[in-house]
C-alpha positions as CSV (number, residue, x, y, z in Angstrom):
1,M,20.4,42.8,20.6
2,N,18.1,41.1,18.2
3,L,19.6,38.5,15.5
4,R,19.9,41.2,12.3
5,D,22.0,43.5,14.6
6,F,23.8,40.6,16.3
7,L,24.7,39.3,12.6
8,E,25.9,42.9,11.5
9,E,28.0,43.5,14.3
10,Y,29.7,39.8,14.5
11,G,28.9,38.6,11.4
12,A,32.6,38.6,10.0
13,E,33.9,37.2,12.8
14,L,31.4,34.0,13.0
15,M,32.0,33.7,8.6
16,S,36.1,33.4,9.5
17,L,35.6,31.2,12.8
18,A,33.3,28.8,10.5
19,V,35.8,28.7,7.5
20,K,38.5,27.7,9.9
21,R,36.6,25.1,11.5
22,Y,34.8,23.6,8.8
23,R,37.3,23.9,5.7
24,P,34.7,24.7,2.7
25,M,35.6,23.2,-0.1
26,H,34.7,25.6,-2.5
27,I,35.3,29.4,-1.5
28,P,34.0,31.4,-4.3
29,W,36.0,34.5,-4.1
30,R,39.2,32.8,-3.8
31,E,38.7,30.5,-6.8
32,T,37.8,32.5,-9.9
33,D,39.4,30.3,-12.0
34,A,38.7,26.7,-10.5
35,P,39.2,24.5,-13.2
36,E,35.8,23.1,-12.8
37,R,34.7,26.5,-14.4
38,K,36.4,25.4,-17.9
39,H,34.2,22.2,-18.0
40,L,31.2,24.1,-17.0
41,R,31.9,26.1,-20.0
42,E,31.1,22.9,-22.4
43,L,27.8,23.3,-21.1
44,K,24.9,24.3,-24.4
45,R,23.2,26.7,-21.5
46,H,25.8,28.7,-19.4
47,L,25.3,28.8,-15.5
48,K,24.7,32.4,-14.1
49,G,25.5,33.9,-10.8
50,K,26.1,31.6,-8.1
51,Q,24.6,28.8,-10.0
52,Q,28.4,27.7,-11.0
53,D,29.8,27.5,-7.0
54,A,26.4,25.8,-6.4
55,A,27.5,23.2,-9.1
56,I,31.0,23.5,-8.1
57,A,30.4,22.6,-4.1
58,L,28.4,19.9,-4.8
59,A,30.9,18.1,-7.4
60,R,33.8,18.8,-4.7
61,G,31.2,17.0,-2.4
62,F,30.9,13.5,-3.9
63,R,34.5,13.9,-5.1
64,S,35.3,13.9,-1.5
65,G,33.3,10.7,-0.8
66,R,29.9,11.8,0.2
67,R,26.9,10.0,-1.4
68,G,24.4,11.7,-0.8
69,L,24.1,15.9,-0.5
70,I,21.1,18.5,-0.8
71,L,20.5,21.4,-3.2
72,C,18.0,23.8,-1.3
73,G,17.0,26.8,-3.4
74,E,13.8,29.0,-3.9
75,M,11.8,28.7,-6.9
76,G,13.6,30.0,-10.2
77,T,17.3,29.5,-9.2
78,G,17.8,27.0,-11.1
79,K,18.1,23.5,-9.5
80,T,17.4,21.6,-12.4
81,I,20.1,22.9,-14.7
82,I,22.5,23.1,-11.6
83,S,22.1,19.3,-10.9
84,L,22.6,18.6,-14.9
85,A,25.9,20.6,-14.4
86,V,27.2,18.5,-11.3
87,A,26.2,15.4,-13.5
88,H,28.4,16.7,-15.9
89,L,31.4,17.8,-13.9
90,I,31.6,14.3,-11.7
91,G,31.3,12.6,-15.3
92,A,28.2,10.5,-14.5
93,R,27.7,8.0,-17.4
94,R,24.2,7.2,-16.5
95,T,22.1,9.5,-14.4
96,L,18.4,8.8,-12.9
97,V,16.3,11.3,-12.2
98,M,13.0,10.7,-9.9
99,C,10.2,13.9,-10.4
100,P,6.7,14.4,-9.9
101,P,5.0,12.7,-13.0
102,H,3.8,15.9,-14.9
103,L,7.7,17.3,-15.1
104,V,9.0,14.0,-16.8
105,R,9.1,15.9,-20.2
106,K,10.6,19.0,-18.9
107,W,13.6,17.1,-17.0
108,M,14.2,15.5,-20.7
109,R,14.0,18.7,-22.6
110,E,16.3,20.6,-19.9
111,A,18.9,17.7,-20.1
112,E,18.9,17.7,-24.3
113,I,19.4,22.0,-24.0
114,T,22.0,21.7,-21.4
115,L,24.6,19.1,-21.8
116,P,26.4,18.9,-24.7
117,R,25.8,15.3,-25.8
118,V,23.5,13.2,-23.8
119,K,20.8,10.7,-24.5
120,T,17.5,11.1,-22.6
121,V,15.4,7.9,-21.9
122,N,11.9,8.1,-20.8
123,I,11.1,5.1,-18.4
124,N,7.8,6.4,-16.9
125,G,5.9,4.2,-19.0
126,P,4.1,1.0,-17.5
127,D,7.1,-1.4,-18.8
128,L,10.3,-2.5,-18.0
129,E,11.8,-2.9,-21.5
130,N,14.2,-0.2,-20.7
131,L,15.2,-1.4,-17.9
132,L,16.0,-4.8,-18.4
133,A,17.7,-3.7,-21.2
134,L,20.4,-2.1,-18.8
135,K,21.1,-5.6,-17.1
136,C,23.6,-6.5,-19.6
137,A,24.0,-3.3,-21.2
138,P,27.7,-2.1,-21.8
139,E,29.2,1.3,-20.8
140,P,27.7,4.3,-22.7
141,E,29.1,6.2,-25.1
142,I,27.8,9.4,-24.1
143,P,26.0,10.2,-20.9
144,E,22.5,8.9,-20.3
145,I,19.8,10.5,-18.5
146,Y,16.6,8.4,-17.6
147,V,13.8,9.6,-16.1
148,L,11.2,8.6,-13.6
149,G,7.9,9.6,-12.2
150,R,7.6,8.7,-8.8
151,E,4.2,7.3,-8.9
152,R,5.6,4.5,-11.6
153,A,8.6,4.2,-9.2
154,K,6.7,3.1,-6.1
155,L,3.6,1.3,-7.6
156,H,4.2,-2.6,-7.0
157,Y,2.0,-5.5,-7.7
158,H,-0.3,-6.9,-5.0
159,T,0.7,-9.7,-2.4
160,R,-1.2,-12.4,-0.2
161,T,0.3,-14.2,2.5
162,A,2.5,-17.2,1.6
163,T,1.5,-19.6,4.4
164,A,0.8,-23.3,5.1
165,R,-2.1,-23.9,7.9
166,G,-0.3,-26.8,10.5
167,L,-1.5,-28.1,13.9
168,D,-0.2,-26.2,17.0
169,D,0.2,-28.7,19.4
170,G,-2.2,-30.7,17.5
171,T,-5.2,-28.9,18.8
172,Q,-5.5,-26.0,16.6
173,M,-4.8,-24.9,13.1
174,R,-2.5,-21.8,12.5
175,P,-0.3,-20.6,9.8
176,A,2.6,-22.2,9.2
177,C,5.9,-22.2,7.1
178,P,5.2,-23.7,3.9
179,R,9.0,-24.8,3.7
180,C,9.9,-26.3,7.1
181,G,6.3,-26.3,9.0
182,L,7.4,-24.0,11.6
183,T,4.1,-22.7,13.3
184,F,3.4,-19.3,14.4
185,R,1.2,-18.7,17.6
186,N,1.3,-15.0,17.5
187,G,0.7,-13.9,13.9
188,L,3.7,-13.7,11.3
189,P,6.9,-12.0,12.2
190,R,7.1,-8.2,11.4
191,N,9.7,-8.7,8.5
192,E,7.7,-11.9,7.0
193,R,10.3,-14.4,6.7
194,C,10.5,-17.4,8.8
195,P,12.8,-17.5,11.9
196,Q,13.8,-21.0,11.4
197,C,14.5,-21.5,7.6
198,G,14.6,-17.5,6.3
199,E,11.7,-18.7,4.2
200,I,9.8,-15.3,2.5
201,L,6.2,-15.4,3.5
202,R,4.6,-13.3,1.1
203,T,3.7,-14.1,-2.6
204,P,2.5,-12.2,-5.6
205,D,-1.4,-12.3,-5.7
206,L,-2.1,-13.3,-9.2
207,S,-5.7,-13.1,-8.6
208,R,-5.5,-9.5,-8.5
209,G,-4.4,-6.7,-10.8
210,P,-2.4,-4.7,-12.4
211,R,0.4,-7.2,-12.7
212,R,3.0,-4.6,-12.5
213,Y,6.6,-4.5,-10.8
214,A,7.8,-1.3,-8.9
215,K,10.5,0.3,-10.9
216,A,12.3,1.2,-7.9
217,E,12.1,-2.0,-6.2
218,F,13.7,-3.4,-9.7
219,I,16.6,-0.6,-9.6
220,K,17.5,-2.1,-6.2
221,R,17.5,-5.8,-7.1
222,Y,18.9,-5.9,-10.4
223,L,20.6,-2.4,-11.1
224,R,22.7,-2.0,-8.2
225,G,25.8,0.4,-9.5
226,V,24.6,0.7,-13.1
227,F,23.7,4.6,-12.3
228,D,25.9,7.1,-11.2
229,L,24.2,10.0,-9.9
230,F,20.4,9.8,-8.7
231,I,18.6,13.1,-8.7
232,A,15.7,13.2,-6.2
233,D,13.3,16.3,-7.6
234,E,11.1,17.7,-4.7
235,V,12.4,15.6,-2.0
236,H,10.5,17.1,0.9
237,E,7.2,15.6,-0.7
238,L,9.1,12.0,-0.2
239,K,9.7,13.0,3.5
240,G,7.3,10.4,5.0
241,H,8.6,7.4,7.1
242,H,6.3,5.0,5.9
243,T,5.3,6.0,2.4
244,A,5.3,4.4,-0.8
245,Q,6.7,7.0,-2.4
246,G,9.2,7.7,0.6
247,I,10.4,4.1,0.6
248,A,11.2,4.1,-3.4
249,M,13.5,6.8,-3.4
250,G,15.1,5.4,-0.1
251,A,15.2,1.8,-2.7
252,I,16.6,3.9,-5.4
253,A,19.2,5.9,-3.3
254,S,20.6,2.6,-1.8
255,A,21.4,1.3,-5.4
256,C,23.2,4.2,-6.8
257,R,26.6,5.6,-6.2
258,H,25.6,9.3,-5.1
259,C,22.4,11.0,-4.7
260,L,21.5,14.6,-4.9
261,A,18.3,15.4,-3.5
262,L,16.5,19.0,-4.7
263,T,14.1,20.9,-2.7
264,G,13.1,24.6,-2.1
265,T,11.3,23.6,1.1
266,L,14.0,21.8,3.3
267,M,12.2,22.0,6.3
268,G,8.3,22.3,7.1
269,G,9.0,23.5,10.7
270,Y,9.3,19.8,12.2
271,A,12.2,17.9,12.7
272,S,10.3,14.9,11.7
273,N,10.2,16.4,8.0
274,L,14.1,15.4,8.1
275,L,14.5,12.4,9.7
276,A,13.5,10.0,6.8
277,I,15.3,12.3,4.5
278,F,18.5,12.1,6.3
279,W,18.1,8.1,6.7
280,R,17.7,7.8,2.9
281,L,20.5,10.0,1.6
282,F,22.9,9.5,4.1
283,P,22.5,6.6,6.6
284,E,26.0,6.5,7.6
285,K,25.9,10.0,9.2
286,M,22.7,8.6,11.3
287,T,24.0,5.8,12.5
288,G,27.6,7.5,13.4
289,Q,25.0,9.9,15.4
290,G,24.0,6.8,17.4
291,F,20.6,7.2,16.1
292,S,18.4,3.8,14.5
293,F,16.0,4.0,12.1
294,H,13.5,2.2,14.0
295,Q,13.7,4.3,17.1
296,P,12.7,8.0,15.8
297,R,11.9,9.6,19.1
298,E,15.9,9.7,19.6
299,F,15.9,12.0,17.0
300,L,12.9,13.6,17.9
301,N,14.1,14.4,21.2
302,T,17.3,15.6,20.2
303,Y,16.6,17.8,17.2
304,G,13.1,17.9,17.6
305,T,10.2,20.3,20.1
306,L,8.2,17.1,22.1
307,E,5.0,18.0,24.1
308,R,4.6,15.9,27.0
309,I,1.0,15.6,28.9
310,I,1.2,14.0,32.1
311,E,-1.8,13.0,33.6
312,L,-2.1,13.4,37.6
313,D,-4.5,11.8,39.9
314,R,-6.5,13.8,42.1
315,E,-4.0,14.1,45.2
316,G,-1.3,15.5,42.4
317,E,0.6,12.2,42.2
318,R,2.3,11.6,38.7
319,R,0.6,8.6,37.1
320,R,2.4,6.6,34.1
321,V,0.5,7.2,31.5
322,F,1.4,10.1,29.3
323,R,0.9,11.1,26.0
324,V,3.8,12.8,23.9
325,F,3.2,15.3,20.7
326,E,5.3,16.6,18.4
327,R,5.2,20.4,18.1
328,P,6.6,22.9,15.5
329,G,10.3,23.6,16.1
330,V,14.0,22.3,14.9
331,S,17.0,23.0,16.9
332,P,20.0,24.8,15.0
333,T,22.6,22.0,16.0
334,I,20.9,20.0,13.1
335,L,22.5,22.5,10.7
336,T,25.9,21.9,12.1
337,D,25.5,18.3,12.9
338,F,23.8,17.3,9.1
339,L,23.4,20.2,7.1
340,L,26.4,22.4,6.9
341,D,28.8,20.0,5.0
342,R,26.2,18.3,3.0
343,T,23.9,21.2,1.5
344,V,24.3,24.2,-0.9
345,F,21.3,26.8,-0.3
346,I,20.7,29.0,-2.8
347,S,18.4,32.0,-3.1
348,L,17.0,34.3,-6.1
349,E,19.4,37.6,-4.5
350,D,22.2,34.9,-5.9
351,V,21.4,35.2,-9.5
352,T,19.4,38.4,-9.5
353,D,22.2,39.8,-11.5
354,A,21.8,37.6,-14.5
355,L,18.2,38.1,-14.5
356,P,16.2,40.0,-16.9
357,P,15.0,43.3,-16.1
358,F,11.6,43.0,-14.3
359,T,8.8,46.0,-13.8
360,E,5.5,45.6,-12.5
361,E,2.7,47.6,-13.9
362,I,-0.9,47.2,-12.8
363,R,-3.4,47.9,-15.7
364,W,-7.2,47.9,-15.3
365,V,-9.3,45.9,-17.5
366,E,-13.2,46.6,-17.6
367,M,-15.3,43.6,-17.6
368,D,-17.4,42.2,-20.5
369,P,-20.8,43.9,-20.5
370,E,-22.6,40.0,-20.0
371,M,-20.4,39.5,-17.5
372,A,-20.8,42.7,-15.5
373,A,-24.7,41.9,-15.8
374,I,-24.1,38.4,-13.9
375,Y,-21.5,40.4,-11.7
376,H,-23.7,43.1,-10.4
377,D,-27.1,40.5,-10.0
378,L,-24.7,38.2,-7.8
379,K,-23.7,41.4,-5.4
380,S,-27.4,42.9,-5.1
381,A,-28.7,39.2,-4.0
382,L,-25.7,39.0,-1.7
383,T,-26.2,42.3,-0.4
384,R,-29.8,41.7,0.1
385,R,-29.4,38.4,2.0
386,V,-26.8,39.9,4.4
387,R,-29.3,42.7,5.3
388,K,-31.9,40.4,6.0
389,A,-29.9,38.3,8.2
390,L,-28.8,41.1,10.0
391,D,-32.6,42.4,10.8
392,E,-33.3,39.3,12.3
């Protein structure tokens, strides 16, 4: 019995068991008159099909105490309007959107034509003027949407090592802490702080430009709690564990009350694709499962596929030296352990009833005479070259 036949025969029982065990926050066919639907009718653009149910489920997820949620939907399912509807349902006064730079104005336009009363602010410029104003700004009278491109969010000023030079045992000059004079024999500590006095061992490098300040770092340091909702668009592009844009997402997420990640490709086939995203969206869930941020191998051993290559000596005895590679494959338990209670999936089939009619028709278009002549000359030349190569 294949998977399709199995689901057709036992799908109803499995769904009933899942409903009893996990207690869904929103059951669409039972809650056709959910109070959130009244609030959704306040929007300028009405959500269609299952878009309403997705927005209601996400809003209830945030109200239940979850800080990070994921909306995974195919292209064209309306992830943008759903996320804006979630901001409306939870009453977010200030929402921050981080998206690819070419989508900044699109997000602003979508917000203006969707939300009934809203102020949109483009903070994708090189200055920090709008963010500085938020440090002492009062509660806004109407909802505000701040849109930031991820490139501006991550770019920071250059730094250099901020150490003095000190004698180690009176014989050799080594880097030393500029405050307490502690010398470092084996290089600087990994956290670049003096273990004795806590002094930071890096400083801005004023000899190199440009002198910019990463907006993600500014939000993390000075605007903690200012934004009620952080929307991370195309989050699958922020999956890198140590990439600048991935770190920027984590910095902003840690400073906002709620975080909603949007993606159409949640899993790229490897468990490591989800590791950094999980840590940035719901770190409490990861620590609760016993994982450590600095030991990713534990997560990959549990949910991924690892290939171990062990080298043997001539007599067939095992040697200590071996290599480990990650291979495609994700354990299905990752769905129940992390995704089932924190992710809403939506496909085009869920919104097809609200889509306009579509028909596909093929029409032949003749080439322009000039283009046809060039095309035939190229075709003749390629044919001659191929025949000549085959004859040789």
